Structures are given as C-alpha cells and as structure tokens.
C-alpha positions in Angstrom: -0.6 -22.6 24.2 2.3 -20.3 22.9 4.3 -18.4 25.5 7.4 -17.2 23.3 7.1 -16.1 19.6 10.2 -15.5 17.3 9.8 -12.6 15.3 12.8 -12.8 12.5 13.8 -9.7 10.2 14.2 -6.2 11.8 12.3 -4.4 9.2 9.1 -3.0 8.7 7.2 -6.2 8.6 9.2 -7.4 12.1 8.5 -4.9 14.2 5.3 -4.5 13.2 4.7 -7.4 13.7 6.4 -7.5 17.6 4.8 -4.0 18.6 1.7 -5.5 17.9 1.4 -8.4 19.3 3.6 -7.6 22.6 1.1 -4.5 23.3 -2.6 -6.4 22.5 -1.1 -9.3 24.2 1.7 -8.2 27.1 1.9 -12.1 28.1 3.7 -12.6 25.3 7.4 -12.8 25.3 8.4 -11.6 21.8 11.9 -11.6 20.9 12.9 -9.7 17.4 16.5 -11.2 15.6 17.2 -9.3 13.2 20.7 -9.2 10.6 22.5 -6.0 10.9 24.4 -7.7 8.0 21.2 -6.9 6.2 20.3 -3.7 6.9 17.2 -1.3 6.1 15.8 -0.8 2.4 16.5 2.7 2.5 14.1 4.1 0.0 10.4 6.2 0.7 7.6 4.3 1.0 3.6 5.0 0.1 0.7 4.1 2.4 -2.9 3.3 2.3 -5.8 4.5 4.7 -5.4 1.0 6.1 -1.9 1.7 7.4 -3.6 4.9 8.7 -6.4 3.0 10.7 -4.0 0.0 11.9 -2.1 2.5 13.6 -3.7 5.3 15.3 -6.9 3.0 15.5 -6.0 -0.3 16.6 -2.7 0.3 17.9 -3.4 4.0 19.2 -0.4 5.6 18.6 0.3 9.0 19.6 0.7 11.1 16.4 2.8 13.2 17.8 5.4 11.4 19.3 4.6 9.4 15.3 5.4 12.5 13.5 8.1 13.2 15.5 10.3 10.6 14.8 8.5 9.0 11.8 9.0 12.3 10.0 5.8 11.3 7.5 4.4 13.9 4.7 0.6 13.5 4.0 -0.8 11.7 1.4 -4.3 11.6 0.0 -4.0 9.2 -3.0 -2.2 8.7 -6.3 -2.2 11.0 -9.1 -1.9 8.5 -12.0 -0.7 9.6 -15.1 -2.2 6.8 -17.1 -4.7 6.4 -19.8 -6.3 8.5 -22.5 -6.7 11.9 -19.4 -3.9 14.2 -18.8 -4.1 12.8 -15.6 -6.4 11.6 -12.9 -6.7 11.4 -8.9 -7.3 8.6 -7.3 -7.9 10.1 -3.8 -8.8 8.1 -0.3 -11.8 10.7 -0.6 -15.8 10.1 -1.5 -15.3 7.4 -3.9 -17.3 7.2 -7.9 -20.0 5.9 -6.9 -21.4 7.9 -4.3 -23.9 10.1 -4.8 -22.2 13.4 -3.9 -25.2 16.0 -3.6 -28.7 15.0 -2.6 -29.7 16.9 -5.4 -28.1 14.2 -8.2 -30.0 11.5 -9.1 -26.8 9.3 -9.6 -23.4 8.7 -8.2 -20.6 11.2 -8.5 -19.3 8.8 -12.0 -21.9 9.2 -14.1 -21.1 13.3 -14.7 -17.6 12.5 -14.7 -16.9 11.0 -17.8 -15.1 13.9 -19.7 -13.3 15.8 -16.4 -12.4 13.8 -13.3 -11.4 17.3 -11.6 -12.7 18.1 -8.5 -14.9 15.6 -8.7 -14.9 15.4 -4.5 -12.8 17.4 -1.4 -10.4 15.3 -1.0 -9.6 15.0 -5.1 -9.6 18.7 -5.3 -7.5 19.2 -2.4 -5.0 16.3 -4.5 -5.7 19.2 -7.7 -4.2 21.8 -6.0 -1.6 20.6 -3.8 -3.0 21.1 -0.1 -4.1 19.1 2.4 -6.5 20.2 5.0 -9.1 23.2 5.5 -7.4 26.6 7.3 -8.4 27.2 11.0 -7.9 29.6 13.5 -6.5 26.4 15.1 -4.7 24.9 12.4 -5.4 22.4 10.0 -8.5 20.3 10.2 -7.2 16.7 10.0 -9.8 14.8 7.9 -9.1 10.5 7.7 -8.8 10.1 4.5 -5.9 10.0 4.9 -2.2 8.0 4.5 2.1 9.0 5.1 4.8 9.1 3.0 7.7 8.2 5.0 11.6 6.9 4.6 11.6 3.5 5.8 14.5 3.8 7.7 12.7 6.5 10.5 9.5 4.6 9.8 11.8 1.5 11.4 13.6 3.4 14.0 9.9 4.3 15.2 8.2 1.2 15.6 12.2 0.1 17.0 11.4 2.2 19.6 7.8 1.5 19.8 8.1 -2.1 20.1 11.2 -2.1 22.8 8.6 0.1 24.8 6.2 -2.4 25.3 8.9 -5.2 26.5 10.3 -6.6 22.9 13.9 -7.9 23.1 15.9 -7.4 20.6 19.0 -9.6 19.3 21.4 -8.5 16.9 22.5 -12.0 15.2 21.8 -13.7 11.8 20.3 -16.9 11.5 23.0 -20.0 10.4 20.8 -23.4 11.1 17.0 -24.0 10.7 16.3 -27.5 12.9 13.0 -28.9 12.3 10.8 -31.6 13.8 7.1 -32.6 13.1 5.6 -28.8 14.6 7.7 -27.4 11.9 10.5 -25.5 13.9 11.9 -26.5 16.5 14.9 -24.2 17.2 17.0 -21.2 15.3 20.8 -22.0 15.4 22.3 -18.9 15.1 25.9 -17.7 13.2 26.9 -15.9 17.7 26.9 -19.8 18.3 23.1 -19.0 20.9 20.2 -21.3 19.8 16.6 -19.7 20.7 13.5 -21.5 19.9 9.5 -20.6 20.5 6.3 -21.9 20.4 5.4 -19.5 17.1 7.2 -18.2 14.0 6.8 -15.1 12.8 8.9 -15.2 8.9 9.7 -11.5 8.6 12.6 -12.2 6.7 11.6 -10.5 3.9 11.9 -11.7 -0.4 14.7 -15.2 1.2 11.2 -16.0 3.2 13.7 -18.2 5.8 11.0 -19.6 7.2 7.7 -21.1 5.5 9.7 -20.6 2.0 13.2 -21.8 2.1 12.8 -24.2 4.9 9.3 -25.3 5.2 9.4 -25.4 1.0 5.6 -23.8 1.1 5.1 -23.5 -2.7 5.3 -19.9 -4.2 1.8 -18.8 -6.6 3.6 -16.5 -9.4 1.1 -13.6 -10.9 3.0 -13.7 -13.8 0.5 -13.8 -15.8 -1.4 -11.0 -14.7 2.0 -8.4 -14.0 4.9 -8.6 -15.8 7.1 -6.4 -14.6 10.0 -7.8 -12.7 12.6 -5.6 -11.5 12.8 -1.3 -10.7 15.7 1.6 -10.6 15.5 3.2 -8.0 17.0 6.4 -7.2 15.5 10.3 -6.2 17.4 13.7 -5.3 17.0 15.9 -2.6 14.6 18.1 -2.3 14.9 22.1 -3.4 12.0 24.3 -4.0 9.1 21.5 -5.8 6.2 21.7 -3.7 6.0 19.0 -1.8 2.9 17.2 -3.1 -0.2 15.8 -0.9 -0.3 11.7 -3.6 2.1 9.5 -5.0 2.7 10.3 -8.5 1.7 7.0 -10.6 3.7 7.9 -14.2 3.1 5.8 -17.4 6.9 4.8 -18.9 7.9 2.6 -22.5 7.9 -0.6 -20.1 6.2 -0.2 -16.9 5.7 3.2 -15.1 8.0 5.6 -12.3 6.8 6.4 -8.6 7.8 9.7 -7.0 6.9 9.2 -3.3 6.8 12.8 -2.0 9.3 13.0 1.1 9.8 15.8 3.5 14.0 16.6 2.4 13.3 15.1 -0.7 12.1 13.1 -3.4 12.3 9.3 -4.1 11.7 8.5 -7.7 11.3 4.6 -9.2 11.3 2.6 -12.3 9.0 -0.4 -12.1 9.9 -2.2 -15.4 10.3 -6.1 -17.2 13.1 -6.7 -18.4 11.3 -9.2 -21.2 11.1 -5.4 -22.6 14.3 -3.3 -21.7 17.1 -4.0 -20.4 18.8 -2.5 -17.1 20.9 -0.5 -18.8 18.0 1.0 -21.3 15.8 1.1 -18.0 18.4 3.4 -16.2 18.4 5.5 -19.4 14.9 6.1 -20.2 14.3 6.9 -16.2 17.1 9.2 -16.2 15.7 10.9 -19.7 12.7 11.5 -17.9 14.5 12.9 -14.0 17.4 14.8 -15.2 18.0 15.6 -11.5 18.5 12.1 -9.8 21.1 10.9 -8.3 22.9 7.2 -7.8 20.8 4.2 -8.6 20.5 1.0 -8.3 18.4 -2.6 -9.7 15.9 -4.1 -7.4 14.7 -7.4 -8.6 11.3 -9.0 -7.6 8.9 -12.0 -8.4 5.3 -10.7 -7.9 3.4 -13.8 -5.9 2.4 -15.3 -3.3 2.8 -18.7 -0.9 0.0 -21.1 -1.4 -0.2 -20.4 2.3 0.6 -18.5 5.0 0.1 -19.9 8.7 2.3 -23.4 8.2 2.9 -25.3 11.3 4.2 -23.2 13.3 5.3 -20.8 11.1 3.1 -17.5 9.6 4.7 -14.8 7.0 4.1 -11.7 7.2 5.2 -8.9 4.6 7.3 -9.6 2.0 8.2 -12.9 3.9 4.4 -13.8 2.6 4.0 -12.1 -0.6 4.6 -9.4 -2.7 3.4 -7.1 -5.8 5.1 -4.0 -7.2 4.5 -1.2 -5.2 1.7 0.4 -7.7 -1.2 0.5 -5.4 1.3 1.1 -2.7 -0.5 -2.7 -0.6 3.1 -3.6 1.0 2.0 -1.8 4.4 -1.2 -2.3 4.3 -1.6 -6.0 3.6 1.7 -6.7 6.8 -0.7 -4.5 9.6 -3.8 -5.9 7.9 -2.5 -9.7 8.0 -0.8 -8.6 11.2 -3.8 -8.2 12.8 -5.4 -11.1 12.1 -2.7 -13.2 13.6 -3.0 -10.8 17.1 -6.8 -11.9 17.4 -6.4 -15.0 16.5 -4.2 -15.2 18.8 -6.7 -13.1 21.3 -9.5 -15.7 20.4 -8.3 -19.0 21.0 -6.5 -18.0 24.3 -2.6 -18.2 22.6 -3.9 -21.7 21.3 -4.8 -21.0 17.9 -6.8 -23.8 16.1 -6.2 -25.7 12.6 -9.6 -24.2 12.2 -8.9 -20.8 12.7 -4.7 -20.9 10.8 -6.9 -22.1 8.2 -9.1 -19.8 7.9 -6.2 -17.5 8.2 -4.6 -19.0 5.4 -8.1 -18.3 3.6 -7.8 -14.8 4.1 -4.3 -14.3 2.9 -4.7 -16.0 0.0 -8.4 -13.6 -0.4 -6.1 -10.6 0.0 -2.7 -10.9 -2.2 -5.9 -12.8 -4.8 -8.0 -9.3 -5.0 -4.4 -7.1 -5.1 -3.4 -9.6 -7.7 -7.4 -8.1 -9.9 -7.3 -5.2 -8.8 -3.5 -4.2 -10.5 -4.3 -5.8 -13.9 -7.2 -4.0 -14.4 -4.0 -1.2 -14.2 -2.4 -2.6 -17.1 -5.2 -4.3 -18.9 -6.9 -0.4 -20.0 -4.0 1.9 -19.7 -3.6 3.0 -23.7 -1.5 5.9 -22.9 1.2 4.5 -24.9 1.4 2.2 -28.3 5.3 0.2 -27.3 5.5 -3.1 -27.4 5.1 -3.8 -23.2 1.8 -1.9 -23.3 0.5 -3.8 -26.6 1.7 -6.7 -24.6 -0.7 -5.7 -21.0 -3.4 -4.9 -23.0 -3.5 -8.0 -25.1 -2.3 -10.9 -23.1 -2.9 -9.4 -19.2 -5.2 -12.3 -17.2 -7.4 -10.5 -15.1 -7.9 -13.6 -12.6 -11.1 -12.7 -11.7 -11.9 -9.2 -11.9 -13.6 -10.1 -15.7 -16.9 -9.6 -13.7 -16.9 -6.2 -12.2 -15.3 -4.7 -15.6 -18.1 -6.4 -16.8 -20.7 -4.9 -15.0 -18.6 -1.5 -14.8 -19.6 -1.6 -18.4 -22.8 -2.0 -18.6 -23.5 -0.4 -15.5 -21.1 2.2 -15.2 -20.7 3.2 -11.2 -23.5 2.0 -10.3 -23.3 1.2 -6.7 -25.9 -0.6 -5.2 -24.9 -4.6 -6.7 -20.7 -3.8 -6.8 -20.4 -5.3 -3.4 -21.8 -8.3 -4.3 -18.6 -8.6 -6.9 -15.9 -9.1 -4.2 -15.5 -10.9 -1.2 -14.8 -9.4 1.9 -11.2 -9.4 1.9 -10.8 -7.0 -1.2 -10.3 -3.6 0.5 -9.8 -2.0 -3.1 -14.0 -1.5 -2.8 -16.4 -1.6 -6.0 -15.6 2.1 -6.0 -11.8 1.5 -6.1 -12.3 0.1 -9.6 -15.0 2.8 -10.7 -12.3 5.0 -9.5 -9.3 3.2 -12.2 -12.1 2.5 -15.1 -13.9 5.6 -15.2 -9.5 7.2 -15.5 -9.0 5.4 -18.0 -11.9 6.4 -19.7 -13.3 2.8 -19.8 -16.4 3.0 -22.0 -19.6 2.2 -20.3 -23.3 1.8 -21.1 -25.6 4.8 -20.2 -29.4 4.6 -20.2 -30.1 8.6 -20.4 -27.7 11.7 -20.6 -27.5 13.6 -17.2 -29.8 17.4 -17.7 -29.0 20.4 -18.0 -30.4 21.1 -14.4 -28.0 18.1 -13.4 -25.3 19.3 -15.3 -25.6 22.8 -13.8 -26.1 21.5 -10.4 -22.9 18.7 -10.6 -20.4 22.2 -11.6 -21.7 24.3 -9.2 -20.9 21.4 -6.7 -16.9 21.0 -8.5 -16.8 24.7 -8.2 -17.0 24.7 -4.6 -14.3 22.0 -4.1 -11.6 24.1 -5.7 -12.9 26.9 -4.3 -12.1 25.5 -0.9 -9.0 23.7 -1.7 -7.4 26.6 -3.3 -8.0 28.3 0.8 -6.6 25.5 2.3 -2.8 24.4 3.6 -0.2 23.2 1.3 1.6 19.5 3.2 4.2 22.1 4.0 2.2 24.2 5.7 0.7 21.2 7.2 3.6 19.9 8.6 4.9 23.2 10.3 1.7 23.5 12.2 1.9 19.6 13.6 5.7 20.1 14.0 5.3 23.2 16.7 4.8 22.8 20.3 1.6 24.6 20.1 -0.6 21.7 18.0 -2.1 19.8 19.4 -3.9 16.2 18.5 -7.4 15.4 18.8 
C-alpha cells in the first residue's frame, strides 16, 4: 500500500502532481524534493482548455486567488501565420466540423474555404482582439478559455496551494539513486539525508533522473515527424502593444516563432532545426523579425517520449516523461491529464495499484503522446507558406505517424463530422474538429459534391456579420483583467 510519495522536481509538473495527489487523497504523505540549483524557467507559457478544466473543475481552484498570484492573461486560441492565407485563427470555440447555424445544411468549414474570419463567436473575438462580451456587471466569462502566464508566477501559485493542503517541500539535490527489485529504494541527497517512499513521481524535467537515467527506460524519438530541436528565446517589456487574446505561431525560414502575451511582457521564441540553420543564424533571423527583443538564450531539446512512463515504483510526468515543441501548447495540458490518470488510479485501487491498471496507464501515455505527434506533423506537412530548404523537407519527408487516415478522410469529405470521431482514439484530445480546422486553415483541398447556394451564402455572411459586430462591442483583454483584479469582481 502506498503511504508516502516523493515527487522529484519543484517546477510546474512537480507541484501540479503534488497538490493534486494531496488534495484528492489527504491521507497521503507527499514530499517534494527540489533543487534550488536548477531554478525555475523564466519564460511565458501558454495552455489549452484541458488545463483550465483541470484547474477549475477537477481541482476546484479558486479563480480569484489564482488570478491574484499567477497573474494569467486570457487565451482564446492560436493565430497561425501559416500556409497560403494571410493568417487563420485556431480557436477554442466551436469547431469547423460543427453546424453553427440551423438554417445551413452543412458544417461551418464548408462555407469558410476562402475566408475563415469570424466563422464563430470566439474566432471573431480573436480577429478584433477582444475576449469577453461586455455586460453591466463586467465580462461574460465563457468556457472557451485557456491562459498565458509567466512560469515563475504559475509555480509560485502552485507551491502555495500545495503547501496549503499539506505537501512538504525539501530543498536539496539528489546525489545517489539506490535501487532494488521493486525499482527505487531510496534517494541519497547531497546534504546526507536519505528519503524513501513507496512511489516516486519523476518530475525532474528533460534529465528524467529516475525513469530515464536510473531505470533506463527507452526513449522513442519523434525526429522523423518533428525536425526542430532548438529554440532561441527572448522578449521585451510591453509598451503600448495590445494584449492579444491568443498565442501567435509565425512561420520562419527554418521553423516557427511563438508570441506569448503577458500583462507586462511579450515573450517570443524561435523554434528551429539545427540541421538547417546555425544558432547564430537563427539568432540573427529572430532579431531581424523582432527588433525589440532583449537578451536571448538557446534551449536544446529532443522531441519524443519514453516507451512507458510508469515502471516499477516510478511514474514520470511532464518533461521527464516526454516532450514536443510548444506548437500547440501541449506541455501543461498533458501534464494535467497524466496527473489526473495517476490520481484516479490511486483512488480506484485504494492506494494499491495493480499491474493491469499500470499497463492501462502506460497505454494511455503512449496514445496521448502519439496523438500529439501526428497532430503536430500535420502542421509541418501542409504548410506551403515559404519555399525554403527546411519547409521543402517538411512537405516531402514528414512522417504523419498515423494521421494519414484523417487527412485522406478530410480530402474525400471535407469537415464532414459524422465519421470523423471514429478515426481517432479517445485520448486524442485534438479531435477530428482540430484536424479539420488545421487542414482548412492551410487550404488543403477537399472534394465537394455541391457548392453552397446563394441563399446559404447569404445566411453564412449574415452569421459572420453578427459575430463581428458582437466582437467589436466586447471587452479587450486589458479591460477584462482590470475588472477581474478589482475588489468588486466576484467569480461565479
């Protein structure tokens, strides 16, 4: 029976795991061991609705305290400067495979082949840099919502929450990992202290100290689908720039550039492939596109996942279990989903997880990461925006890694929703609608059995006009933040 859990790592993964386990299973003794030598990554991060749901529905996080400490900004989706369109919005609202007007016989995507602007209310908000409808009481908060935040402030909030529910935190560094037939028997710390537990949660980041290094679990690389392996990261203090309600993903010569919108700062990073551009050349291209950027640093990474994330008495979460570039802000979302898997397994097993449950966890781990891999591969395979050696290689050589059937279905049927869900497993949280939006955004052609009638086009344009007019009257991110940070605002 598991009575004590050691969480190795004090970043976002470590504290998400610790506070979830302790708040859901109060009888557990949960100890976080973190090394102050490593520190916290000082970058902006984006999330998806999966994290929002995890925080506010599963953990019941109090929004007022969360906003006062973590200081997130609102994110409605991603703006892709990608493919042949000037740009397209990938929103967290209704998808292009849904019928958005009962007077129209087909899903929205059939009417948006040429113009994707304002096709749904959330996308219209993104187009006009708005976030919530304006009411007398303040913003009308909707559920199509994720966050941008600074990693340091997010971790500060998580740590306070975790210690508040009884998680213990020890600042020390692992000097030796002792093993036996059950996995890890003890951690010998550099202070001389020895700590042991029945279960070890490896949140040690890219180093994967327990799962990867100690237990030698094989790493499955994704380099045939995802060619990028480095990022140059920087940013600047916000002046009079509008706070955008989305993450920007902009095509660059040998990769792509993100923009994370923080309250006081704009965070920018260029993800690239070292096989096509040197670090110095990437820095030069990055600064040319972003003349305001200050000091930068280069981050090296490997995209891939460990074959299993639960081996013997070790389960790895976050970057210790797998990593892909942040093209769809998947890191925090998969971290939350895997933490929930672990917590529910322990609850249902009465803290005595059985081999069949561990096997199911590992199967879900593989499915989640493989789903992300093939979804990201579609971004690269069909981006025709630039004719450079990198993008030519992406279009010719990217392994879709299982997305072929979804792409073929889309080519034959367009964003027709009925059979779409049968093409993906339940752990693929992008869904057919996500693939359809991405393929439509990149103008991947699909077969049409008929063209919309003039009457249908008139209805469609009217619907878009209503979305646009509503968005123009709505609140900006700054206006909404000013209200929710005020004493008069009450979250409901």
